[in-house]
C-alpha positions as CSV (number, residue, x, y, z in Angstrom):
1,M,23.4,173.0,39.8
2,K,26.1,171.2,41.9
3,V,25.2,167.7,43.1
4,G,26.0,168.7,46.7
5,D,23.6,171.6,46.5
6,L,20.9,169.5,45.0
7,R,21.3,166.9,47.7
8,E,20.9,169.6,50.3
9,H,17.8,170.9,48.5
10,L,16.3,167.4,48.5
11,A,16.9,166.9,52.2
12,A,15.2,170.3,52.9
13,A,12.2,169.3,50.8
14,M,11.9,166.0,52.6
15,A,12.1,167.8,56.0
16,S,9.5,170.2,54.9
17,A,7.2,167.4,53.7
18,M,7.5,165.7,57.0
19,R,5.8,168.6,58.7
20,R,2.7,168.4,56.4
21,R,-0.5,166.7,57.5
22,E,-1.3,165.0,54.2
23,P,0.3,161.5,54.2
24,E,0.0,161.4,50.4
25,A,2.2,164.6,50.1
26,V,4.8,163.1,52.4
27,A,4.9,159.8,50.5
28,L,5.1,161.5,47.0
29,T,7.9,163.8,48.2
30,A,9.7,160.8,49.6
31,D,9.3,158.9,46.3
32,R,10.6,161.9,44.3
33,T,13.5,162.4,46.7
34,K,14.4,158.7,46.4
35,A,14.3,159.0,42.6
36,M,16.6,162.0,42.5
37,A,19.0,160.4,45.1
38,V,19.2,157.2,43.0
39,A,20.0,159.3,39.9
40,L,22.7,161.2,41.9
41,A,24.3,158.1,43.5
42,G,28.0,157.9,43.0
43,R,28.4,161.4,41.7
44,D,30.9,163.8,43.2
45,P,29.3,166.7,45.2
46,S,31.1,169.2,43.0
47,D,29.7,167.8,39.7
48,E,27.3,170.0,37.8
49,V,24.0,168.5,36.8
50,D,20.7,169.7,35.3
51,P,18.0,168.2,37.5
52,E,15.5,168.4,34.5
53,S,17.7,166.1,32.4
54,L,18.7,163.4,34.9
55,A,18.2,159.9,33.5
56,V,18.6,156.4,34.9
57,G,19.0,152.9,33.5
58,T,16.4,150.2,33.7
59,R,17.9,148.8,36.9
60,E,17.8,152.2,38.6
61,A,14.3,152.9,37.3
62,A,13.2,149.5,38.8
63,I,14.6,150.5,42.2
64,I,12.8,153.8,42.1
65,L,9.5,152.3,41.1
66,G,9.7,149.2,43.2
67,F,9.4,146.9,40.1
68,H,11.6,144.2,38.6
69,P,13.9,145.5,35.8
70,E,12.1,143.2,33.3
71,H,8.8,144.9,34.2
72,V,10.3,148.3,33.5
73,R,11.5,146.9,30.1
74,R,7.9,145.7,29.4
75,L,6.6,149.2,30.2
76,I,9.1,150.7,27.8
77,R,8.3,148.2,25.0
78,S,4.6,148.6,25.5
79,G,4.9,152.4,25.2
80,R,3.7,153.2,28.7
81,L,7.2,154.5,29.6
82,R,9.4,156.6,27.4
83,A,13.1,155.6,27.1
84,A,16.1,155.8,24.8
85,L,18.2,152.8,24.0
86,V,21.8,153.7,24.8
87,G,24.6,151.2,24.6
88,G,22.4,148.1,25.0
89,D,20.3,149.5,28.0
90,Y,17.4,151.9,28.1
91,R,17.8,155.3,29.7
92,V,14.7,156.8,31.3
93,Q,14.3,160.5,32.1
94,L,13.3,161.0,35.8
95,S,10.5,163.3,34.6
96,D,9.0,160.3,32.7
97,L,8.9,158.3,36.0
98,W,6.8,161.0,37.9
99,P,3.5,159.8,36.4
100,L,4.2,156.2,37.5
101,L,5.0,157.5,41.0
102,E,2.0,159.9,41.2
103,V,-0.5,157.2,40.1
104,R,0.0,155.5,43.4
105,Y,-1.6,158.4,45.3
106,R,-4.7,158.9,43.1
107,S,-8.1,157.7,44.2
108,P,-8.7,154.1,43.3
109,G,-11.0,154.8,40.3
110,K,-8.4,157.1,38.6
111,R,-5.2,155.0,38.8
112,R,-5.0,154.0,35.2
113,L,-2.0,155.2,33.4
114,T,-2.2,156.1,29.7
115,R,0.4,155.6,27.1
116,Q,3.1,158.3,26.8
117,R,3.9,159.8,23.5
């Protein structure tokens, strides 16, 4: 999929979410849209990308999650977040960030995140 087309799709998904009545659905869509936008930052609109394989570094993952980069590294080292070490920095698949974003919208008694394998 072309980056420009994906950006348009993300904008449409956000516009659709804004019409929903559930605040959690709007917030989760906004978080996912932000994550994809961060992963696409700086890419040319004509570039081809596979949305399922988009990955970001620890700094970008921290921006997406609202954490400090060192906290993201601790999550990786503890096994709570999967990542691959590439050239001295970790690369995190966006799909591995979804559970950390979704846990924010669970009921208070069910917010615990388990280790990923």
